[in-house]
MIVO-617600 format. One record per residue (C-alpha): z, x, y; residue number from 0; residue in three letters. Coordinates in Angstrom, 3 decimals. Layout:
REM residues N
node zz->Z&xx->X&yy->Y&nr->NUM&rest->ALA .
...
END
This chain:
REM residues 332
node zz->101.381&xx->87.162&yy->107.808&nr->0&rest->UNK .
node zz->104.902&xx->86.335&yy->106.629&nr->1&rest->UNK .
node zz->107.239&xx->89.075&yy->105.479&nr->2&rest->UNK .
node zz->107.669&xx->89.264&yy->101.707&nr->3&rest->UNK .
node zz->110.659&xx->87.403&yy->100.336&nr->4&rest->UNK .
node zz->111.641&xx->90.020&yy->97.722&nr->5&rest->UNK .
node zz->113.166&xx->93.293&yy->98.887&nr->6&rest->UNK .
node zz->113.196&xx->96.244&yy->96.477&nr->7&rest->UNK .
node zz->110.996&xx->94.630&yy->93.858&nr->8&rest->UNK .
node zz->111.618&xx->95.424&yy->90.199&nr->9&rest->UNK .
node zz->109.058&xx->95.450&yy->87.405&nr->10&rest->UNK .
node zz->110.252&xx->91.970&yy->86.417&nr->11&rest->UNK .
node zz->109.775&xx->90.778&yy->90.013&nr->12&rest->UNK .
node zz->106.255&xx->92.197&yy->90.147&nr->13&rest->UNK .
node zz->105.355&xx->90.634&yy->86.799&nr->14&rest->UNK .
node zz->106.466&xx->87.241&yy->88.117&nr->15&rest->UNK .
node zz->104.645&xx->87.785&yy->91.417&nr->16&rest->UNK .
node zz->101.346&xx->88.389&yy->89.625&nr->17&rest->UNK .
node zz->101.926&xx->85.526&yy->87.177&nr->18&rest->UNK .
node zz->102.531&xx->83.154&yy->90.116&nr->19&rest->UNK .
node zz->99.135&xx->84.146&yy->91.526&nr->20&rest->UNK .
node zz->100.071&xx->83.877&yy->95.214&nr->21&rest->UNK .
node zz->98.949&xx->87.246&yy->96.510&nr->22&rest->UNK .
node zz->99.828&xx->89.153&yy->99.641&nr->23&rest->UNK .
node zz->97.216&xx->90.353&yy->102.140&nr->24&rest->UNK .
node zz->98.341&xx->93.975&yy->101.807&nr->25&rest->UNK .
node zz->100.041&xx->96.098&yy->99.134&nr->26&rest->UNK .
node zz->101.254&xx->99.667&yy->98.887&nr->27&rest->UNK .
node zz->101.817&xx->101.058&yy->95.384&nr->28&rest->UNK .
node zz->103.316&xx->104.530&yy->95.225&nr->29&rest->UNK .
node zz->105.516&xx->106.708&yy->92.993&nr->30&rest->UNK .
node zz->105.423&xx->108.847&yy->89.870&nr->31&rest->UNK .
node zz->104.463&xx->106.267&yy->87.256&nr->32&rest->UNK .
node zz->100.656&xx->106.252&yy->87.294&nr->33&rest->UNK .
node zz->100.392&xx->103.654&yy->84.530&nr->34&rest->UNK .
node zz->102.277&xx->101.038&yy->86.548&nr->35&rest->UNK .
node zz->100.075&xx->101.625&yy->89.603&nr->36&rest->UNK .
node zz->96.881&xx->101.069&yy->87.641&nr->37&rest->UNK .
node zz->98.324&xx->98.173&yy->85.645&nr->38&rest->UNK .
node zz->99.440&xx->96.163&yy->88.683&nr->39&rest->UNK .
node zz->96.474&xx->97.027&yy->90.878&nr->40&rest->UNK .
node zz->94.016&xx->96.062&yy->88.123&nr->41&rest->UNK .
node zz->95.991&xx->92.877&yy->87.441&nr->42&rest->UNK .
node zz->95.772&xx->91.851&yy->91.095&nr->43&rest->UNK .
node zz->92.079&xx->92.696&yy->91.351&nr->44&rest->UNK .
node zz->91.240&xx->90.855&yy->88.112&nr->45&rest->UNK .
node zz->93.269&xx->87.814&yy->89.184&nr->46&rest->UNK .
node zz->91.522&xx->87.609&yy->92.557&nr->47&rest->UNK .
node zz->87.952&xx->88.627&yy->91.703&nr->48&rest->UNK .
node zz->87.596&xx->87.679&yy->88.005&nr->49&rest->UNK .
node zz->85.078&xx->90.481&yy->87.484&nr->50&rest->UNK .
node zz->83.184&xx->89.872&yy->90.755&nr->51&rest->UNK .
node zz->82.039&xx->93.256&yy->92.111&nr->52&rest->UNK .
node zz->80.269&xx->91.905&yy->95.204&nr->53&rest->UNK .
node zz->83.557&xx->91.414&yy->97.019&nr->54&rest->UNK .
node zz->85.128&xx->94.753&yy->96.075&nr->55&rest->UNK .
node zz->85.184&xx->97.918&yy->98.198&nr->56&rest->UNK .
node zz->86.977&xx->101.140&yy->97.193&nr->57&rest->UNK .
node zz->87.777&xx->104.301&yy->99.144&nr->58&rest->UNK .
node zz->88.907&xx->107.563&yy->97.510&nr->59&rest->UNK .
node zz->90.657&xx->110.153&yy->99.632&nr->60&rest->UNK .
node zz->90.748&xx->110.203&yy->103.413&nr->61&rest->UNK .
node zz->89.644&xx->107.064&yy->105.214&nr->62&rest->UNK .
node zz->89.457&xx->106.375&yy->108.937&nr->63&rest->UNK .
node zz->90.888&xx->103.339&yy->110.662&nr->64&rest->UNK .
node zz->87.420&xx->102.205&yy->111.716&nr->65&rest->UNK .
node zz->86.064&xx->102.435&yy->108.141&nr->66&rest->UNK .
node zz->88.974&xx->100.428&yy->106.828&nr->67&rest->UNK .
node zz->88.860&xx->97.860&yy->109.607&nr->68&rest->UNK .
node zz->85.148&xx->97.338&yy->109.059&nr->69&rest->UNK .
node zz->85.661&xx->96.876&yy->105.294&nr->70&rest->UNK .
node zz->88.426&xx->94.323&yy->105.881&nr->71&rest->UNK .
node zz->86.218&xx->92.394&yy->108.328&nr->72&rest->UNK .
node zz->83.606&xx->91.730&yy->105.648&nr->73&rest->UNK .
node zz->83.160&xx->88.078&yy->104.774&nr->74&rest->UNK .
node zz->83.432&xx->87.411&yy->101.002&nr->75&rest->UNK .
node zz->80.092&xx->86.599&yy->99.362&nr->76&rest->UNK .
node zz->80.226&xx->83.660&yy->96.929&nr->77&rest->UNK .
node zz->83.967&xx->84.110&yy->96.545&nr->78&rest->UNK .
node zz->87.290&xx->83.311&yy->98.179&nr->79&rest->UNK .
node zz->88.551&xx->86.838&yy->98.862&nr->80&rest->UNK .
node zz->87.467&xx->90.382&yy->99.539&nr->81&rest->UNK .
node zz->89.496&xx->93.171&yy->97.862&nr->82&rest->UNK .
node zz->89.660&xx->96.599&yy->99.532&nr->83&rest->UNK .
node zz->91.260&xx->99.392&yy->97.502&nr->84&rest->UNK .
node zz->92.265&xx->102.733&yy->99.059&nr->85&rest->UNK .
node zz->93.291&xx->105.559&yy->96.717&nr->86&rest->UNK .
node zz->95.144&xx->108.723&yy->97.782&nr->87&rest->UNK .
node zz->94.420&xx->108.369&yy->101.490&nr->88&rest->UNK .
node zz->97.273&xx->110.638&yy->102.576&nr->89&rest->UNK .
node zz->98.018&xx->108.207&yy->105.405&nr->90&rest->UNK .
node zz->101.646&xx->107.834&yy->104.330&nr->91&rest->UNK .
node zz->102.643&xx->111.482&yy->103.837&nr->92&rest->UNK .
node zz->104.056&xx->112.231&yy->107.248&nr->93&rest->UNK .
node zz->105.920&xx->110.450&yy->109.991&nr->94&rest->UNK .
node zz->103.221&xx->111.247&yy->112.550&nr->95&rest->UNK .
node zz->102.189&xx->108.266&yy->114.650&nr->96&rest->UNK .
node zz->98.771&xx->107.074&yy->113.507&nr->97&rest->UNK .
node zz->99.846&xx->103.461&yy->113.430&nr->98&rest->UNK .
node zz->98.094&xx->102.560&yy->116.684&nr->99&rest->UNK .
node zz->94.714&xx->102.874&yy->114.974&nr->100&rest->UNK .
node zz->95.876&xx->100.743&yy->112.052&nr->101&rest->UNK .
node zz->97.437&xx->97.845&yy->113.940&nr->102&rest->UNK .
node zz->94.804&xx->95.545&yy->112.441&nr->103&rest->UNK .
node zz->96.801&xx->95.658&yy->109.160&nr->104&rest->UNK .
node zz->99.380&xx->93.373&yy->110.781&nr->105&rest->UNK .
node zz->96.757&xx->90.668&yy->111.301&nr->106&rest->UNK .
node zz->94.420&xx->90.852&yy->108.315&nr->107&rest->UNK .
node zz->92.249&xx->87.765&yy->107.728&nr->108&rest->UNK .
node zz->93.332&xx->85.353&yy->104.997&nr->109&rest->UNK .
node zz->90.285&xx->86.158&yy->102.878&nr->110&rest->UNK .
node zz->91.107&xx->89.851&yy->102.363&nr->111&rest->UNK .
node zz->93.489&xx->91.731&yy->100.085&nr->112&rest->UNK .
node zz->94.038&xx->95.368&yy->101.085&nr->113&rest->UNK .
node zz->95.626&xx->97.636&yy->98.451&nr->114&rest->UNK .
node zz->96.814&xx->101.222&yy->98.900&nr->115&rest->UNK .
node zz->97.391&xx->103.447&yy->95.857&nr->116&rest->UNK .
node zz->99.360&xx->106.541&yy->96.837&nr->117&rest->UNK .
node zz->101.618&xx->109.194&yy->95.324&nr->118&rest->UNK .
node zz->103.599&xx->110.601&yy->98.237&nr->119&rest->UNK .
node zz->104.978&xx->108.472&yy->101.045&nr->120&rest->UNK .
node zz->107.300&xx->109.035&yy->103.981&nr->121&rest->UNK .
node zz->109.339&xx->105.946&yy->104.770&nr->122&rest->UNK .
node zz->109.490&xx->107.009&yy->108.431&nr->123&rest->UNK .
node zz->105.706&xx->106.604&yy->108.570&nr->124&rest->UNK .
node zz->104.777&xx->103.698&yy->110.851&nr->125&rest->UNK .
node zz->101.926&xx->102.470&yy->108.670&nr->126&rest->UNK .
node zz->104.411&xx->102.327&yy->105.787&nr->127&rest->UNK .
node zz->106.809&xx->100.345&yy->107.968&nr->128&rest->UNK .
node zz->104.037&xx->97.951&yy->108.943&nr->129&rest->UNK .
node zz->103.111&xx->97.214&yy->105.335&nr->130&rest->UNK .
node zz->106.759&xx->96.952&yy->104.366&nr->131&rest->UNK .
node zz->107.254&xx->94.306&yy->107.047&nr->132&rest->UNK .
node zz->104.134&xx->92.191&yy->106.462&nr->133&rest->UNK .
node zz->103.110&xx->92.919&yy->102.867&nr->134&rest->UNK .
node zz->104.493&xx->94.228&yy->99.595&nr->135&rest->UNK .
node zz->105.580&xx->97.806&yy->98.940&nr->136&rest->UNK .
node zz->106.230&xx->98.652&yy->95.296&nr->137&rest->UNK .
node zz->107.752&xx->101.910&yy->94.055&nr->138&rest->UNK .
node zz->106.160&xx->102.690&yy->90.680&nr->139&rest->UNK .
node zz->109.101&xx->104.789&yy->89.562&nr->140&rest->UNK .
node zz->109.835&xx->106.189&yy->86.118&nr->141&rest->UNK .
node zz->111.304&xx->103.386&yy->84.048&nr->142&rest->UNK .
node zz->114.507&xx->103.310&yy->81.967&nr->143&rest->UNK .
node zz->114.174&xx->103.163&yy->78.199&nr->144&rest->UNK .
node zz->114.886&xx->99.430&yy->77.998&nr->145&rest->UNK .
node zz->111.946&xx->98.611&yy->80.311&nr->146&rest->UNK .
node zz->109.695&xx->101.119&yy->78.528&nr->147&rest->UNK .
node zz->110.556&xx->99.285&yy->75.310&nr->148&rest->UNK .
node zz->109.465&xx->95.959&yy->76.791&nr->149&rest->UNK .
node zz->106.200&xx->97.434&yy->78.078&nr->150&rest->UNK .
node zz->105.376&xx->99.101&yy->74.744&nr->151&rest->UNK .
node zz->106.353&xx->95.965&yy->72.799&nr->152&rest->UNK .
node zz->103.982&xx->93.875&yy->74.935&nr->153&rest->UNK .
node zz->101.227&xx->96.459&yy->74.506&nr->154&rest->UNK .
node zz->101.742&xx->96.649&yy->70.732&nr->155&rest->UNK .
node zz->101.608&xx->92.861&yy->70.539&nr->156&rest->UNK .
node zz->98.198&xx->92.911&yy->72.252&nr->157&rest->UNK .
node zz->97.066&xx->95.422&yy->69.615&nr->158&rest->UNK .
node zz->98.185&xx->93.063&yy->66.846&nr->159&rest->UNK .
node zz->101.294&xx->94.892&yy->65.655&nr->160&rest->UNK .
node zz->105.003&xx->95.327&yy->66.370&nr->161&rest->UNK .
node zz->107.090&xx->98.296&yy->67.472&nr->162&rest->UNK .
node zz->110.785&xx->98.666&yy->66.675&nr->163&rest->UNK .
node zz->113.400&xx->99.601&yy->69.249&nr->164&rest->UNK .
node zz->114.245&xx->102.791&yy->67.321&nr->165&rest->UNK .
node zz->110.567&xx->103.766&yy->67.308&nr->166&rest->UNK .
node zz->110.462&xx->103.368&yy->71.093&nr->167&rest->UNK .
node zz->113.610&xx->105.464&yy->71.445&nr->168&rest->UNK .
node zz->112.191&xx->108.214&yy->69.246&nr->169&rest->UNK .
node zz->108.969&xx->108.229&yy->71.280&nr->170&rest->UNK .
node zz->110.927&xx->108.554&yy->74.523&nr->171&rest->UNK .
node zz->113.177&xx->111.274&yy->73.082&nr->172&rest->UNK .
node zz->110.286&xx->113.202&yy->71.541&nr->173&rest->UNK .
node zz->107.514&xx->112.707&yy->74.100&nr->174&rest->UNK .
node zz->109.133&xx->111.741&yy->77.391&nr->175&rest->UNK .
node zz->109.058&xx->108.766&yy->79.722&nr->176&rest->UNK .
node zz->105.463&xx->109.009&yy->80.973&nr->177&rest->UNK .
node zz->104.024&xx->105.553&yy->80.253&nr->178&rest->UNK .
node zz->100.384&xx->106.686&yy->80.108&nr->179&rest->UNK .
node zz->101.240&xx->109.153&yy->77.347&nr->180&rest->UNK .
node zz->103.419&xx->106.601&yy->75.544&nr->181&rest->UNK .
node zz->100.647&xx->103.985&yy->75.686&nr->182&rest->UNK .
node zz->98.193&xx->106.511&yy->74.217&nr->183&rest->UNK .
node zz->100.624&xx->107.276&yy->71.383&nr->184&rest->UNK .
node zz->101.152&xx->103.552&yy->70.774&nr->185&rest->UNK .
node zz->97.371&xx->103.120&yy->70.487&nr->186&rest->UNK .
node zz->97.280&xx->105.810&yy->67.779&nr->187&rest->UNK .
node zz->100.247&xx->104.300&yy->65.982&nr->188&rest->UNK .
node zz->98.670&xx->100.826&yy->66.041&nr->189&rest->UNK .
node zz->95.598&xx->102.199&yy->64.287&nr->190&rest->UNK .
node zz->97.856&xx->103.914&yy->61.752&nr->191&rest->UNK .
node zz->99.925&xx->100.843&yy->60.821&nr->192&rest->UNK .
node zz->97.003&xx->98.396&yy->61.093&nr->193&rest->UNK .
node zz->96.892&xx->94.813&yy->62.306&nr->194&rest->UNK .
node zz->100.093&xx->92.963&yy->61.486&nr->195&rest->UNK .
node zz->101.905&xx->96.233&yy->60.793&nr->196&rest->UNK .
node zz->105.149&xx->97.575&yy->62.200&nr->197&rest->UNK .
node zz->105.514&xx->100.816&yy->64.123&nr->198&rest->UNK .
node zz->108.835&xx->102.310&yy->63.019&nr->199&rest->UNK .
node zz->110.540&xx->105.710&yy->63.211&nr->200&rest->UNK .
node zz->108.794&xx->106.934&yy->60.065&nr->201&rest->UNK .
node zz->105.325&xx->106.197&yy->61.462&nr->202&rest->UNK .
node zz->106.212&xx->107.899&yy->64.763&nr->203&rest->UNK .
node zz->107.307&xx->111.039&yy->62.889&nr->204&rest->UNK .
node zz->104.137&xx->110.931&yy->60.787&nr->205&rest->UNK .
node zz->101.616&xx->110.390&yy->63.581&nr->206&rest->UNK .
node zz->103.029&xx->111.802&yy->66.819&nr->207&rest->UNK .
node zz->103.462&xx->115.397&yy->67.903&nr->208&rest->UNK .
node zz->107.095&xx->115.242&yy->68.959&nr->209&rest->UNK .
node zz->108.775&xx->117.843&yy->71.108&nr->210&rest->UNK .
node zz->110.628&xx->120.771&yy->69.550&nr->211&rest->UNK .
node zz->113.964&xx->119.213&yy->70.513&nr->212&rest->UNK .
node zz->113.030&xx->115.934&yy->68.795&nr->213&rest->UNK .
node zz->112.015&xx->117.746&yy->65.603&nr->214&rest->UNK .
node zz->115.253&xx->119.751&yy->65.648&nr->215&rest->UNK .
node zz->117.111&xx->116.491&yy->66.097&nr->216&rest->UNK .
node zz->115.319&xx->115.075&yy->63.046&nr->217&rest->UNK .
node zz->116.369&xx->118.209&yy->61.164&nr->218&rest->UNK .
node zz->120.023&xx->117.783&yy->62.122&nr->219&rest->UNK .
node zz->119.774&xx->114.080&yy->61.250&nr->220&rest->UNK .
node zz->118.596&xx->114.962&yy->57.753&nr->221&rest->UNK .
node zz->121.438&xx->117.496&yy->57.480&nr->222&rest->UNK .
node zz->123.912&xx->114.704&yy->58.250&nr->223&rest->UNK .
node zz->122.273&xx->112.616&yy->55.506&nr->224&rest->UNK .
node zz->122.552&xx->115.602&yy->53.130&nr->225&rest->UNK .
node zz->118.778&xx->115.350&yy->52.550&nr->226&rest->UNK .
node zz->117.833&xx->118.979&yy->51.903&nr->227&rest->UNK .
node zz->114.178&xx->118.195&yy->51.184&nr->228&rest->UNK .
node zz->113.659&xx->116.613&yy->54.602&nr->229&rest->UNK .
node zz->115.707&xx->119.320&yy->56.302&nr->230&rest->UNK .
node zz->113.488&xx->122.099&yy->54.988&nr->231&rest->UNK .
node zz->110.381&xx->120.038&yy->55.740&nr->232&rest->UNK .
node zz->111.383&xx->119.774&yy->59.403&nr->233&rest->UNK .
node zz->112.310&xx->123.463&yy->59.467&nr->234&rest->UNK .
node zz->108.911&xx->124.409&yy->58.077&nr->235&rest->UNK .
node zz->107.196&xx->122.181&yy->60.657&nr->236&rest->UNK .
node zz->108.960&xx->124.071&yy->63.438&nr->237&rest->UNK .
node zz->108.131&xx->127.463&yy->61.944&nr->238&rest->UNK .
node zz->104.485&xx->126.419&yy->61.422&nr->239&rest->UNK .
node zz->104.399&xx->125.494&yy->65.107&nr->240&rest->UNK .
node zz->105.531&xx->129.076&yy->65.833&nr->241&rest->UNK .
node zz->108.881&xx->128.098&yy->67.249&nr->242&rest->UNK .
node zz->111.089&xx->131.187&yy->67.270&nr->243&rest->UNK .
node zz->113.753&xx->131.038&yy->64.486&nr->244&rest->UNK .
node zz->116.421&xx->132.104&yy->66.979&nr->245&rest->UNK .
node zz->115.487&xx->129.196&yy->69.248&nr->246&rest->UNK .
node zz->115.801&xx->126.772&yy->66.308&nr->247&rest->UNK .
node zz->119.165&xx->128.305&yy->65.406&nr->248&rest->UNK .
node zz->120.372&xx->127.979&yy->68.984&nr->249&rest->UNK .
node zz->119.417&xx->124.304&yy->69.145&nr->250&rest->UNK .
node zz->121.137&xx->123.500&yy->65.815&nr->251&rest->UNK .
node zz->124.213&xx->125.403&yy->66.976&nr->252&rest->UNK .
node zz->124.266&xx->123.495&yy->70.270&nr->253&rest->UNK .
node zz->123.912&xx->120.234&yy->68.356&nr->254&rest->UNK .
node zz->127.035&xx->121.011&yy->66.302&nr->255&rest->UNK .
node zz->128.962&xx->121.657&yy->69.515&nr->256&rest->UNK .
node zz->127.677&xx->118.396&yy->70.943&nr->257&rest->UNK .
node zz->128.661&xx->116.571&yy->67.744&nr->258&rest->UNK .
node zz->132.163&xx->118.015&yy->68.065&nr->259&rest->UNK .
node zz->132.426&xx->116.602&yy->71.599&nr->260&rest->UNK .
node zz->131.083&xx->113.215&yy->70.468&nr->261&rest->UNK .
node zz->133.483&xx->113.101&yy->67.501&nr->262&rest->UNK .
node zz->136.426&xx->113.681&yy->69.826&nr->263&rest->UNK .
node zz->135.201&xx->110.981&yy->72.218&nr->264&rest->UNK .
node zz->134.742&xx->108.497&yy->69.379&nr->265&rest->UNK .
node zz->138.216&xx->109.177&yy->68.038&nr->266&rest->UNK .
node zz->139.554&xx->108.491&yy->71.539&nr->267&rest->UNK .
node zz->137.825&xx->105.096&yy->71.574&nr->268&rest->UNK .
node zz->134.998&xx->105.956&yy->73.984&nr->269&rest->UNK .
node zz->131.988&xx->103.625&yy->73.674&nr->270&rest->UNK .
node zz->128.482&xx->104.771&yy->72.731&nr->271&rest->UNK .
node zz->127.106&xx->103.826&yy->76.170&nr->272&rest->UNK .
node zz->129.775&xx->105.854&yy->77.934&nr->273&rest->UNK .
node zz->129.124&xx->108.789&yy->75.576&nr->274&rest->UNK .
node zz->125.432&xx->108.697&yy->76.558&nr->275&rest->UNK .
node zz->126.459&xx->108.791&yy->80.223&nr->276&rest->UNK .
node zz->129.004&xx->111.610&yy->79.761&nr->277&rest->UNK .
node zz->126.547&xx->113.770&yy->77.789&nr->278&rest->UNK .
node zz->123.574&xx->112.914&yy->79.998&nr->279&rest->UNK .
node zz->121.397&xx->111.821&yy->77.065&nr->280&rest->UNK .
node zz->119.235&xx->108.749&yy->76.392&nr->281&rest->UNK .
node zz->120.683&xx->105.849&yy->74.424&nr->282&rest->UNK .
node zz->118.732&xx->106.778&yy->71.286&nr->283&rest->UNK .
node zz->120.168&xx->110.313&yy->71.189&nr->284&rest->UNK .
node zz->123.714&xx->109.027&yy->71.743&nr->285&rest->UNK .
node zz->123.222&xx->106.512&yy->68.930&nr->286&rest->UNK .
node zz->122.001&xx->109.226&yy->66.559&nr->287&rest->UNK .
node zz->124.835&xx->111.585&yy->67.486&nr->288&rest->UNK .
node zz->127.394&xx->108.842&yy->66.863&nr->289&rest->UNK .
node zz->125.784&xx->108.086&yy->63.507&nr->290&rest->UNK .
node zz->125.713&xx->111.767&yy->62.516&nr->291&rest->UNK .
node zz->129.407&xx->112.073&yy->63.397&nr->292&rest->UNK .
node zz->130.300&xx->109.613&yy->60.643&nr->293&rest->UNK .
node zz->129.263&xx->112.265&yy->58.108&nr->294&rest->UNK .
node zz->131.525&xx->114.934&yy->59.564&nr->295&rest->UNK .
node zz->135.201&xx->115.559&yy->60.255&nr->296&rest->UNK .
node zz->136.387&xx->117.516&yy->63.275&nr->297&rest->UNK .
node zz->137.541&xx->120.290&yy->60.904&nr->298&rest->UNK .
node zz->134.072&xx->120.486&yy->59.320&nr->299&rest->UNK .
node zz->132.392&xx->120.671&yy->62.739&nr->300&rest->UNK .
node zz->134.815&xx->123.407&yy->63.855&nr->301&rest->UNK .
node zz->133.920&xx->125.375&yy->60.715&nr->302&rest->UNK .
node zz->130.206&xx->124.949&yy->61.469&nr->303&rest->UNK .
node zz->130.647&xx->126.136&yy->65.041&nr->304&rest->UNK .
node zz->132.562&xx->129.183&yy->63.790&nr->305&rest->UNK .
node zz->129.862&xx->129.865&yy->61.188&nr->306&rest->UNK .
node zz->127.193&xx->129.701&yy->63.922&nr->307&rest->UNK .
node zz->129.149&xx->132.263&yy->65.936&nr->308&rest->UNK .
node zz->129.493&xx->134.615&yy->62.933&nr->309&rest->UNK .
node zz->125.811&xx->134.303&yy->61.985&nr->310&rest->UNK .
node zz->124.763&xx->134.931&yy->65.561&nr->311&rest->UNK .
node zz->126.790&xx->138.174&yy->65.633&nr->312&rest->UNK .
node zz->125.427&xx->139.281&yy->62.238&nr->313&rest->UNK .
node zz->121.858&xx->138.652&yy->63.377&nr->314&rest->UNK .
node zz->122.295&xx->140.488&yy->66.669&nr->315&rest->UNK .
node zz->123.900&xx->143.455&yy->64.897&nr->316&rest->UNK .
node zz->121.002&xx->143.645&yy->62.418&nr->317&rest->UNK .
node zz->123.005&xx->142.669&yy->59.300&nr->318&rest->UNK .
node zz->120.675&xx->139.717&yy->58.645&nr->319&rest->UNK .
node zz->117.303&xx->138.623&yy->59.967&nr->320&rest->UNK .
node zz->116.773&xx->135.367&yy->61.857&nr->321&rest->UNK .
node zz->115.167&xx->133.477&yy->58.939&nr->322&rest->UNK .
node zz->118.092&xx->134.379&yy->56.667&nr->323&rest->UNK .
node zz->120.460&xx->133.284&yy->59.423&nr->324&rest->UNK .
node zz->118.749&xx->129.874&yy->59.559&nr->325&rest->UNK .
node zz->118.720&xx->129.429&yy->55.787&nr->326&rest->UNK .
node zz->122.438&xx->130.255&yy->55.536&nr->327&rest->UNK .
node zz->123.260&xx->127.774&yy->58.286&nr->328&rest->UNK .
node zz->121.208&xx->124.980&yy->56.753&nr->329&rest->UNK .
node zz->122.170&xx->125.685&yy->53.171&nr->330&rest->UNK .
node zz->125.891&xx->126.163&yy->53.807&nr->331&rest->UNK .
END
């Protein structure tokens, strides 16, 4: 078996590999992103077998070399290839030398496709090294926002709708970067907007249970827009979810300090991308912070930071309660 031509395959590389339809004899899919593992493994199996279950063997958990060798020696029935899938075998976790028993992987017959689906791997492991030299190893790592956007856009298109870039960014900011969860949310949103509809920020806010930080960010966004009705709506949502008023206050206060930093960076000509990198935030958050800054001067933000400090002291000394503290901050 020839060594793969692509080293360090990306999602785009793997998409092309599957589209080309020239499959390797052995694959190892590993990493944190479960959705990508299932997506690519199912794509390979569907492309090879076209729904044929006679030529499909699956192992879950520990598997011996003899079991695997025997499965790979099966002759395909009424088909061109046999697919053998091994899930969570644990064979790749340590660097211990078990490779002698699995030498057959180097010389698999042309009519078999052996696929490993793992979470943990040790690159010193000799079975790993064997597959890396004769087959394809693909790290299903967490994806950056731009690739998540492409995946969700393709998925939304299959569901008969569209999803905006800002909607994707809000989903990532408010839910995280787990693709399985994001796909589930996209399914719900597609039902909400209907066929031919568009999933935008408003529909995400309406349908999805966003994180506390995302809701606080929506609150501060509405403050920048001077939209009191929305501000109090977001505040009430947080309080209804039993988020502690002091925690909400702390997050709003921290946001004003972050806005002050962003305002200074913008006035010094720093780009939005570099601001995202300096603050360690996703592109969507940096974009929103830059937009919010347009509504404020540095003097105004300094006054807000000072007000937060005064309110914090008054609350801790018992002069005002936490709800009053929040209302003063928002209403001021």
